[in-house]
DODO-976149 format. One record per residue: x, y, z of N, C-alpha, C, CB in turn. Coordinates in steps of 0.02 Angstrom, whole numbers, padded with zeros to 5 digits, always signed. Each point is the difference from the previous one (the first is absolute). Glycine has a CB too. Example, Ala and Ser with C-alpha at 12.3 -4.5 7.8 and 13.67 -1.06 7.14 Angstrom:
# residues 2
+00660-00284+00390-00045+00059+00000+00045+00060+00000-00095-00059+00062/+00077+00112-00098+00042+00059+00003-00039+00055+00037+00059-00032-00108/
//
This chain:
# residues 191
-00566+03208-03327-00021+00020+00067-00015-00060+00044-00046+00106-00048/+00016-00158+00020-00016-00058+00041+00065-00036+00022-00110-00013-00061/+00160+00011+00017+00064-00030+00018+00034+00041+00056+00013-00046-00118/-00017+00111+00112+00027+00044+00051-00035-00014+00067+00025+00089-00087/-00091-00093+00087-00038-00011+00062+00016-00068+00030-00092+00074-00044/+00095-00127+00002+00017-00067+00026+00069-00001+00031-00073-00051-00087/+00122+00080+00054+00068-00002+00027+00006+00044+00063+00045-00020-00116/-00078+00079+00116+00002+00043+00058-00034-00034+00060-00001+00102-00075/-00055-00134+00063-00036-00035+00054+00041-00058+00028-00107+00032-00054/+00137-00071+00009+00040-00057+00022+00061+00024+00039-00038-00066-00099/+00073+00116+00073+00059+00026+00034-00017+00033+00067+00054+00016-00112/-00112+00015+00116-00021+00031+00063-00011-00054+00053-00054+00095-00063/+00023-00150+00045-00012-00055+00047+00066-00032+00020-00113-00020-00051/+00156+00006+00003+00065-00031+00015+00042+00047+00044-00004-00064-00109/+00003+00128+00093+00037+00048+00041-00026+00003+00071+00021+00066-00102/-00086-00070+00111-00030-00001+00067+00020-00063+00037-00097+00069-00041/+00092-00127+00008+00018-00063+00033+00073-00001+00022-00086-00057-00069/+00130+00083+00028+00071-00002+00015+00026+00062+00036+00013-00071-00100/-00059+00116+00115+00020+00060+00037+00047+00045-00040-00015-00064+00104/+00006+00067-00170+00042+00042-00042-00020+00073+00012+00014-00092-00088/+00034+00133+00107-00015+00069+00015+00035+00047-00048-00014-00030+00119/+00007+00094-00104+00030+00053-00041-00026-00003-00072+00102-00002+00073/-00166-00011-00080-00032-00003-00066-00023+00070-00019-00036-00119+00018/+00068+00149-00064-00020+00064-00028+00013-00002-00075+00026+00062+00110/-00046-00011-00145+00003-00001-00073+00070-00007-00028-00102+00069+00001/+00153-00050+00037+00069-00009-00023+00023-00073+00004+00024+00117+00036/-00062-00158+00000+00018-00071+00008-00045-00046-00041+00041+00026+00114/-00073+00002-00164-00045-00039-00043+00011+00020-00073-00086-00010+00094/+00092-00038-00136+00004+00012-00072-00062-00029-00033+00127-00002+00002/-00144+00027-00060-00056-00027-00039+00028-00021-00068-00087+00073+00060/+00074-00135-00077+00023-00026-00064-00037+00034-00057+00027-00111+00053/+00011+00138-00101-00032+00031-00058-00023-00053-00050+00071+00101+00016/-00049-00163-00007-00020-00054-00045-00070-00025+00016+00120-00033-00012/-00133+00020+00078-00065-00031+00017-00038+00035+00056+00048-00107-00038/-00020+00161+00066-00035+00037+00053+00008-00030+00070-00079+00034-00086/+00119-00086+00094+00010-00030+00066+00039+00046+00046-00004-00113-00052/-00013+00112+00115+00037+00036+00051+00061-00042+00019-00106+00058+00043/+00164-00026-00040+00063-00035+00016+00030+00033+00061+00020-00032-00122/-00022-00001+00180+00029+00031+00060+00076-00004+00000-00104-00030+00063/+00136+00081-00035+00072+00000+00008+00016+00022+00072+00019+00025-00124/+00042-00034+00146+00024+00022+00065-00038-00035+00057+00032+00110-00050/-00004-00166+00071-00030-00039+00054+00041+00008+00064-00047-00082-00083/+00072+00142+00095+00042+00013+00058-00036-00007+00067+00066+00075-00072/-00131-00070+00071-00039-00007+00062-00049-00057-00009+00011+00123+00026/+00006-00180+00003-00042-00060-00004-00015-00026+00071+00048-00029-00114/-00099-00011+00120-00020-00030+00063-00010+00052+00055+00062-00103-00033/-00094+00158+00015-00018+00050+00049+00055+00047+00022-00082-00080+00036/+00140+00078-00067+00054+00043+00023-00015+00074-00010+00080-00092-00026/-00127+00108-00018-00017+00071-00011-00034+00030+00061-00011-00023-00123/-00018-00018+00166-00029+00026+00062+00054+00016+00051-00104-00065-00021/+00164+00039+00010+00054+00010+00048+00052+00050-00024-00019-00115+00038/+00038+00111-00102+00058+00038-00024-00016+00067-00032+00054-00108-00016/-00114+00115-00011-00017+00064-00032-00015+00053+00052-00046-00062-00099/+00060+00126+00085-00013+00054+00048-00073+00002+00024+00092+00065-00053/-00138-00078+00007-00071-00005+00017-00020-00072-00013-00024+00124-00028/+00006-00162+00080-00016-00071-00011-00055-00008-00052+00033-00024+00117/-00023-00023-00163-00048-00012-00053-00050-00052+00024+00086+00028-00089/-00148-00007+00099-00051-00043+00029-00052-00024-00050+00019+00059+00105/-00021-00029-00163-00052-00019-00048+00020-00066-00035-00030+00122-00018/-00019-00164+00003+00015-00064-00031+00026+00005-00072-00087-00049+00074/+00065+00099-00110+00023+00011-00069-00019+00072-00018-00013-00124-00033/+00040+00147-00023-00015+00068-00022-00042+00000-00063+00107+00039+00051/-00159+00000-00048-00041+00013-00059+00002+00076-00011-00077-00103+00019/+00126+00125-00057+00009+00072-00011-00055+00027-00045+00124-00013+00014/-00131+00078-00015-00049+00032-00045+00016-00016-00073-00016+00094+00083/+00082-00100-00097+00020-00015-00069-00024-00071-00020+00101+00076+00012/-00091-00124+00033-00023-00068-00015-00077-00003-00004+00102-00046+00058/-00135+00080-00012-00073+00001-00001-00026+00032-00064-00002+00006+00125/+00039+00044-00151-00020+00032-00062+00002-00048-00059+00043+00107+00045/+00006-00152-00046+00004-00049-00054-00060-00047+00001+00125+00006+00004/-00154-00017+00055-00055-00046+00007-00069+00031-00016+00068-00059+00086/-00068+00124-00104-00063+00033-00017-00026-00024-00067+00035+00100+00066/-00097-00098-00080-00056+00024+00040-00027-00052+00048-00027+00077-00093/+00048-00141+00086-00029-00052+00042+00024+00004+00073-00007-00072-00101/+00069+00090+00111+00026+00009+00068+00029-00062+00031-00083+00088+00012/+00114-00080+00047+00033-00055+00034-00046-00057+00020+00080+00083+00041/-00141-00068-00021-00045-00054+00021-00015-00048-00057-00050+00077+00084/+00043-00050-00143-00017-00042-00058+00061-00036-00029-00094+00077-00024/+00152-00045+00025+00058-00028-00034+00053-00029+00048-00020+00081-00090/+00033-00047+00145+00053-00020+00045-00022-00053+00051+00050+00113-00014/-00109-00104+00041-00025-00045+00052-00003-00073-00023-00066+00095+00046/+00039-00110-00105-00001-00070-00022+00070-00030-00008-00108+00024-00058/+00155+00016+00034+00069-00024-00008+00031-00015+00068+00012+00067-00106/-00025-00024+00154+00028-00009+00067-00031-00061+00034+00020+00123+00009/-00085-00131-00015-00033-00058+00030+00023-00065-00033-00099+00072+00028/+00107-00071-00093+00024-00059-00036+00071-00019+00021-00073+00030-00095/+00116+00020+00102+00070-00012+00020+00003-00027+00071+00040+00091-00076/-00078-00060+00122+00000-00023+00069-00028-00071+00006-00014+00119+00037/-00038-00133-00076-00028-00068+00001+00049-00052-00026-00112+00049-00015/+00145-00033-00040+00049-00047-00029+00059-00012+00046-00035+00037-00115/+00061+00017+00145+00056-00007+00046-00021-00037+00064+00049+00106-00045/-00109-00093+00068-00025-00035+00060-00008-00074-00011-00058+00104+00032/+00035-00124-00092-00007-00071-00015+00067-00036-00002-00102+00027-00065/+00154+00010+00048+00067-00030-00005+00047+00026+00055-00017-00012-00124/-00012+00030+00180+00039+00033+00053+00056-00044+00027-00100+00063+00030/+00090-00129-00027+00054-00043+00027+00062+00003-00045-00087-00075+00052/+00076+00076-00117+00057+00004-00047+00036+00066+00009-00060-00075-00082/+00022+00128+00087+00029+00067+00009+00037+00005+00066-00091+00048-00070/+00062-00074+00123+00033+00004+00066+00063-00042+00002-00111+00019+00052/+00112-00076-00086+00062-00039-00004+00054+00039-00037-00067-00107+00001/+00048+00142-00053+00049+00040-00037+00026+00058+00044-00056-00029-00109/+00011+00059+00148+00020+00055+00044+00041-00023+00060-00102+00060-00036/+00099-00124+00051+00037-00027+00057+00075+00010-00007-00090-00084+00015/+00114+00097-00075+00071+00014-00010+00021+00061+00042-00006-00050-00117/-00039+00097+00128+00016+00059+00040+00007-00017+00074-00060+00070-00084/+00030-00125+00106+00010-00022+00068+00068-00033+00007-00124-00017+00014/+00142-00023-00064+00064-00035+00002+00058+00048-00012-00056-00103-00040/+00045+00155+00001+00053+00049-00015-00031+00070+00001+00064-00085-00072/-00075+00112+00133-00034+00064+00006+00037+00057-00035-00046-00039+00108/+00007+00088-00131+00030+00057-00033+00036+00043+00051-00089-00001-00089/+00139+00036+00067+00045+00038+00045-00037+00054+00039+00093-00024-00079/-00147+00051+00052-00037+00052+00036-00025-00025+00067-00034+00049-00110/+00014-00113+00113-00025-00028+00062+00055-00006+00052-00088-00061-00064/+00147+00042+00042+00057-00004+00047+00018+00070+00024+00043-00103-00058/-00044+00152+00014+00015+00070+00019-00052+00024+00051+00053+00022-00112/-00116-00038+00100-00053+00021+00045+00012-00029+00069-00080+00008-00096/+00098-00071+00101+00010-00031+00064+00057+00032+00040-00043-00106-00049/+00095+00127+00015+00056+00031+00035-00020+00066+00031+00078-00056-00080/-00128+00089+00052-00023+00065+00027-00050-00007+00056+00020+00048-00112/-00049-00108+00120-00054-00009+00048+00026-00012+00071-00069-00046-00092/+00029+00065+00140+00015-00016+00069-00015-00074+00013-00026+00119+00036/+00048-00144+00021-00014-00070+00018-00075-00012+00006+00111-00007+00060/-00147+00056-00032-00073-00007+00006-00033-00005-00068+00003+00064+00107/+00018-00024-00154-00029-00002-00067+00014-00067-00033+00013+00124-00010/+00047-00151+00020+00017-00066-00029-00046-00053+00030+00120+00035-00016/-00132-00032+00081-00045-00049+00032-00070+00007-00029+00069+00003+00106/-00091+00058-00119-00067+00010-00030-00005-00032-00068-00010+00107+00063/+00063-00102-00103-00001-00032-00066-00003-00076+00008+00065+00096-00049/-00026-00123+00096-00002-00072+00012-00070-00021+00021+00121+00002+00033/-00154+00039+00010-00068-00017+00021-00049+00003-00058+00026+00045+00113/-00020+00005-00156-00043+00004-00059+00010-00060-00045+00004+00125+00005/+00059-00145-00014+00015-00058-00041-00030-00062+00031+00106+00054-00040/-00098-00063+00106-00027-00059+00033-00076+00000-00001+00100-00003+00073/-00132+00061-00064-00073+00005-00005-00023-00022-00069-00001+00093+00084/+00035-00072-00136-00019-00018-00068+00008-00075-00011+00034+00113-00040/+00022-00141+00063+00011-00072-00009-00050-00041+00039+00121+00022-00019/-00138-00001+00080-00045-00038+00041-00073+00009-00019+00082+00009+00091/-00099+00050-00117-00069+00014-00018-00022-00040-00060+00013+00113+00045/+00014-00098-00102-00017-00036-00061+00057-00044-00022-00075+00092-00033/+00134-00074+00055+00059-00040-00017+00016+00003-00074-00027-00075+00093/+00088+00059-00108+00019-00003-00070+00010-00072-00022+00053+00113+00009/-00073-00159+00036-00002-00071-00020+00066-00035+00003-00092+00030-00070/+00145+00001+00095+00063-00036-00002+00021-00027+00068+00032+00070-00094/-00061-00046+00149+00011-00029+00066+00073-00006+00020-00105-00059-00018/+00146+00106+00002+00071-00004+00016+00019+00050+00054+00022-00037-00117/-00060+00040+00172+00012+00049+00052+00070-00004+00029-00121-00003+00026/+00147-00058-00014+00067-00007+00029+00052+00026-00048-00038-00100+00065/+00030+00084-00130+00047+00025-00049-00003+00076-00005-00010-00108-00064/-00052+00135+00067-00008+00073-00002+00035+00032+00059-00110-00013-00059/+00101-00013+00119+00030+00030+00059+00076-00001-00004-00099-00036+00068/+00127-00020-00091+00073-00005-00007+00026+00051-00050-00006-00123+00029/-00027+00127-00087+00022+00046-00051-00008+00073+00023-00031-00084-00088/-00024+00099+00122-00012+00068+00023+00050+00021+00054-00120-00014-00028/+00144-00034+00066+00051+00016+00050+00063+00026-00034-00047-00088+00078/+00062+00062-00138+00058+00023-00038-00014+00064-00037+00037-00118-00011/-00097+00123-00018-00015+00057-00043-00075+00014+00002+00098-00028-00075/-00117+00080+00112-00070+00016+00009-00035+00022-00063+00028+00031+00113/+00008-00018-00167-00033+00021-00062-00044-00056-00028+00096+00077-00024/-00084-00139+00044-00043-00055-00021-00070+00008+00030+00100-00076-00012/-00103+00100+00074-00065+00013+00032-00038+00054-00038+00047-00035+00112/-00011+00088-00132-00031+00053-00039-00025-00028-00067+00074+00087+00056/-00033-00128-00088-00019-00029-00064-00062-00043+00007+00120+00002-00037/-00123-00043+00089-00059-00042+00010-00062+00042+00014+00073-00093+00043/-00064+00146-00002-00056+00045+00015-00025+00033-00064+00045+00020+00116/+00000+00002-00160-00020+00031-00063-00035-00051-00045+00097+00080+00009/-00071-00141-00012-00031-00052-00040-00070-00017+00027+00114-00046-00029/-00121+00048+00094-00066-00013+00029-00050+00054-00018+00055-00060+00094/-00032+00122-00101-00045+00054-00022-00024-00015-00071+00060+00083+00074/-00014-00103-00118-00020-00017-00068-00049-00058+00000+00111+00040-00043/-00099-00090+00086-00045-00058+00005-00070+00023+00022+00098-00076+00027/-00101+00119+00023-00064+00024+00024-00038+00038-00054+00048+00007+00115/-00012+00032-00154-00032+00036-00055-00028-00049-00051+00078+00097+00017/-00041-00149-00033-00023-00051-00048-00061-00037+00027+00117-00012-00043/-00121+00006+00109-00057-00034+00031-00058+00048+00013+00079-00081+00053/-00073+00142-00080-00052+00052+00004-00015+00020+00072-00048-00044-00106/+00100+00048+00147-00009+00025+00068-00020+00074-00003+00085-00082+00045/-00112+00106+00009-00021+00070+00004+00059+00045-00016-00088-00029+00086/+00083+00071-00138+00056+00044-00019+00023+00046+00057-00042-00004-00116/-00004+00025+00159+00020+00043+00056+00046-00038+00047-00108+00064-00009/+00095-00128+00019+00042-00041+00044+00069-00012-00030-00102-00054+00046/+00104+00042-00111+00065-00012-00032+00042+00065-00001-00050-00091-00071/+00017+00148+00061+00036+00064+00003+00025+00013+00071-00071+00045-00093/+00030-00060+00142+00022+00009+00070+00061-00044+00015-00119+00027+00033/+00118-00089-00054+00057-00045+00011+00062+00026-00036-00080-00098+00013/+00070+00122-00075+00056+00028-00038+00031+00059+00036-00054-00039-00107/+00011+00083+00133+00026+00058+00036+00033-00019+00065-00090+00068-00052/+00065-00119+00086+00032-00023+00062+00071-00023-00014-00111-00034+00046/+00122+00003-00103+00068-00023-00017+00042+00059-00022-00045-00113-00034/+00017+00156-00008+00039+00053-00032+00018+00058+00046-00055-00031-00104/+00009+00048+00147+00008+00062+00039+00021-00013+00072-00085+00053-00073/+00124-00104+00083+00026-00016+00068+00045+00055+00024-00008-00122-00024/
//
């Protein structure tokens, strides 16, 4: 049970940071060898579940009655909360390494972002560019490549979406107010 709780807590935090959506019991396996939770189906990442699913997925993670039942009699506060806090702390301490790894999505955005841009109006595209610029100017991502960003975005606006999504992950790692990060995510997704 403790291994189950540690893996569920860690995966819940990682899923929240990366905006992994469509988390339901059909997308989770449990190892019969050690009780670890094994996630499957990553079709909705970086907040795409708020845009593509019929009902936007707004919750940071799922704690179903079935999962909560496994954590009895101690419950989620005793078993899940420490695992989640430990995972968030460890990821936050190494956030620069994680953000550098995630930067690959800025250099080579996923096709969903390009599809999203084609459906958006010109005003919505400008809003995404403004959100991206606000994120870069506010806390910045430390790379100071505004001219390169503008040139690349002129060719393919999906890079602006990718940077905006990466900035949301960065804000989560920096423990920004979750309501603000959700609001920013929705501003990008629901244009």
